[in-house]
C-alpha positions in Angstrom: 0.0 0.0 0.0 1.3 3.4 -0.9 1.7 6.2 1.6 0.1 9.6 1.4 2.3 12.7 1.1 2.2 16.3 2.1 4.6 18.2 -0.2 5.4 21.9 0.1 5.6 23.7 -3.3 7.3 26.8 -2.2 7.7 29.7 -4.7 6.9 29.2 -8.4 10.6 29.1 -9.1 10.9 25.8 -7.3 11.3 23.8 -10.5 14.2 26.0 -11.7 15.9 26.6 -8.3 18.8 24.4 -7.2 18.0 23.6 -3.6 18.4 20.7 -1.4 14.7 20.4 -1.5 14.4 20.1 -5.3 17.0 17.3 -5.2 15.1 15.6 -2.4 11.9 15.6 -4.5 13.6 14.2 -7.5 15.1 11.4 -5.4 11.7 10.8 -3.7 10.0 10.2 -7.0 12.6 7.6 -7.8 12.5 5.9 -4.5 8.7 5.5 -4.1 7.0 2.6 -5.9 5.7 4.1 -9.1 1.9 4.7 -8.6 -0.6 3.8 -11.2 -2.2 7.3 -10.6 -1.8 10.4 -8.5 -4.6 12.3 -6.7 -3.3 15.7 -5.9 -4.9 18.5 -3.8 -3.5 21.9 -4.7 -3.7 24.9 -2.5 -4.0 27.0 -5.6 -7.3 25.5 -6.7 -10.0 26.8 -4.3 -13.6 26.1 -4.7 -16.7 26.1 -2.5 -17.7 22.6 -3.7 -15.1 19.9 -4.0 -13.8 19.8 -7.6 -12.4 16.7 -9.2 -10.2 17.2 -12.3 -11.5 15.0 -15.1 -9.5 16.3 -18.1 -8.4 13.8 -20.7 -5.0 15.6 -20.8 -4.2 18.6 -18.7 -3.0 22.0 -19.9 -0.4 23.8 -17.8 -1.6 26.9 -15.9 1.1 29.6 -15.3 -0.8 31.2 -12.4 1.9 33.8 -11.4 3.2 37.1 -12.6 6.6 38.8 -12.9 8.8 35.7 -12.9 11.5 34.7 -15.3 10.4 33.8 -18.9 11.7 30.3 -18.5 8.9 29.5 -16.0 6.2 30.4 -18.6 7.7 28.0 -21.1 7.4 24.9 -18.8 4.7 22.5 -19.8 3.5 19.5 -17.8 1.0 17.6 -20.0 -0.1 14.8 -17.7 -3.0 12.7 -18.7 -6.1 12.4 -16.6 -8.0 9.3 -15.4 -11.7 9.7 -15.8 -12.5 6.3 -14.2 -10.6 7.3 -11.1 -12.2 10.7 -11.0 -15.7 9.0 -11.1 -14.6 6.6 -8.3 -13.4 9.6 -6.2 -16.7 11.3 -6.6 -18.5 8.2 -5.5 -16.3 7.8 -2.4 -16.8 11.4 -1.4 -20.5 11.3 -1.9 -20.8 8.2 0.3 -19.3 10.3 3.1 -21.7 13.1 2.4 -19.2 15.3 0.6 -20.7 17.0 -2.5 -18.3 16.9 -5.4 -18.3 17.9 -9.1 -16.2 16.9 -12.1 -14.2 19.6 -14.0 -12.9 18.6 -17.4 -11.5 22.0 -18.3 -9.1 23.2 -15.7 -5.5 22.5 -16.1 -2.7 21.9 -13.5 -1.7 25.0 -11.6 1.8 25.5 -10.3 0.9 24.0 -6.9 0.4 20.8 -8.8 2.8 20.8 -11.7 5.8 22.2 -9.9 6.1 19.2 -7.5 5.0 16.7 -10.2 7.6 18.0 -12.6 10.4 17.3 -10.1 9.0 13.9 -8.9 7.8 12.5 -12.2 9.5 14.6 -14.9 8.2 12.4 -17.8 4.6 13.1 -16.9 4.0 9.4 -17.3 1.7 8.9 -14.3 -2.0 9.8 -14.7 -3.2 12.6 -12.4 -6.5 13.5 -10.9 -6.3 17.1 -9.6 -8.4 18.2 -6.6 -9.5 21.5 -5.3 -9.5 22.7 -1.6 -12.0 24.7 0.4 -10.3 26.9 2.9 -13.6 27.6 4.7 -14.0 24.1 6.0 -13.0 23.3 9.6 -10.0 21.0 10.1 -12.2 18.0 10.9 -13.9 18.3 7.6 -10.5 18.5 5.7 -9.3 15.4 7.5 -12.6 13.6 6.6 -12.1 14.3 2.9 -8.7 12.5 3.0 -10.1 9.7 5.1 -12.9 9.1 2.5 -10.2 8.4 -0.1 -8.0 6.2 2.0 -9.0 3.0 0.2 -7.3 4.3 -3.0 -3.9 3.8 -1.4 -4.5 0.0 -1.6 -5.1 0.4 -5.4 -1.6 1.9 -6.0 -2.9 5.4 -6.0 -0.6 8.1 -4.5 -2.6 10.7 -2.6 -0.7 14.0 -2.3 -1.4 17.4 -0.7 0.5 20.3 -2.0 0.8 23.5 0.0 3.0 24.8 2.8 2.9 24.7 6.6 4.3 28.2 6.9 3.1 30.4 4.1 2.9 34.2 4.7 4.0 36.2 1.8 3.9 39.4 3.8 6.5 38.1 6.3 9.1 36.9 3.7 12.7 38.1 4.1 13.8 37.9 0.5 17.5 38.4 1.3 17.7 36.2 4.4 19.5 32.9 4.5 18.4 32.3 8.1 15.2 30.8 9.4 12.8 33.1 11.2 12.5 31.9 14.8 8.7 32.3 14.8 8.3 30.1 11.7 10.5 27.4 13.2 8.6 27.4 16.5 5.3 27.0 14.7 6.7 24.1 12.6 8.2 22.4 15.7 4.9 22.6 17.5 3.1 21.2 14.4 5.6 18.4 14.0 5.0 17.2 17.6 1.3 17.0 17.0 1.7 15.2 13.7 4.2 12.7 14.9 2.1 11.7 17.9 -1.1 11.9 15.7 -2.6 14.3 18.2 -5.4 15.4 15.9 -7.5 16.9 18.7 -4.9 19.5 19.3 -3.9 19.7 15.6 -7.5 20.6 14.7 -7.1 23.5 17.2 -3.8 24.7 15.8 -5.1 28.2 15.1 -5.8 28.7 18.8 -3.0 26.6 20.3 0.1 26.7 18.1 2.6 29.5 18.7 2.6 32.1 15.9 -0.3 30.4 14.1 -1.7 33.6 12.7 1.7 34.5 11.3 2.3 31.0 9.8 -1.2 30.4 8.5 -2.9 33.8 7.7 -5.2 31.8 5.4 -5.6 28.1 5.6 -5.6 27.2 1.9 -1.9 26.1 2.0 -2.4 24.3 5.3 -5.4 22.2 4.6 -3.6 19.8 2.1 -1.6 18.6 5.1 -4.8 17.6 6.9 -6.2 15.9 3.9 -3.0 13.9 3.4 -3.1 12.9 7.0 -6.7 11.8 6.8 -5.9 9.5 3.9 -3.6 7.6 6.4 -6.0 7.5 9.3 -6.0 3.7 9.7 -2.2 3.4 10.3 -1.7 6.8 12.1 2.0 6.9 11.2 3.9 10.0 10.2 7.5 10.8 9.2 9.1 14.1 8.4 11.2 13.4 5.3 12.5 17.0 4.7 12.4 20.5 6.2 14.1 23.7 5.1 13.1 27.3 4.5 13.3 29.9 1.8 13.2 33.7 2.3 13.3 33.3 6.1 10.0 31.6 6.6 8.6 29.9 3.5 8.6 26.3 4.6 9.8 23.5 2.3 8.7 20.4 4.1 7.6 16.9 3.1 5.6 14.6 5.4 4.9 10.9 4.6 1.9 9.3 6.2 1.0 5.6 6.5 
C-alpha cells in the first residue's frame, strides 16, 4: 500500500531553483514505488464545492506574474484518469461530501511544480483536486479519510501546500530561518508525529505564531487531507524540512 504525502511547493521558481529540497523531491520520486495514478490536492485551486479534475489531458496553468520567462515555457502535460475521477466522486458522496467533475481546468503551479520534479516524464495519470479553505480541520481530514482505500489500489494521494506560508513576512535576502516560523513548525511536528489530531485541529488557537504562519488556511489544509488518507495506520514521518526567504517552509511529510 502506498503512503500519502504532504509536499510543500514553495515559490513558483521551485522547478528551476537548485535547492536541497528540489534534489530531495527528484530522489523521492525515484525511491517510491511508481503509482498507477496520483490524486493531488493543490492549495492554488480553491472552490466552495469539491472539484475533481477529469480532463483527458491537462493543460499547464502559469498562475503567477513577474517571474523569469523560462517558467512560462514549462509544460507538464499529464494525462487524466476519468475512471478514477468518477470513483473519487462516489467515495466522497458516500461520506456526504458534495463533489463535481471539472474537465476544463489544467494543472496550476501548486500541482505541476512538484510533479515536474518527482515525475518529470509526466507518465503517471493525475486527478487534480481543489481545496476549500472555509471548512474546519475535521472536515478536511474527513475528505482525506474518504479516499484512504485508494492507497490500496496503488494510487498516491498528495497534498501540495505549505505549513508556513505568509508572503507578507518573507525576508527575501535572508538565509536564516525566522524563529517564529521554526517554532510553529516544531509545535506542528510534535502534533503530527504523535497523531494528536485533537490539538492539531485547534492549531489556530493553540500553536505559537499560528496567525503569522497560516494567515489563510488554503496552503495548510492539504496537510490535513493527506493525514486523513492515512488515518488507519496513524504513522507520520518528516522526510525533509528547510526554508526559503526566512519563513517559507519547504517540508515533506509521509503518512502511513
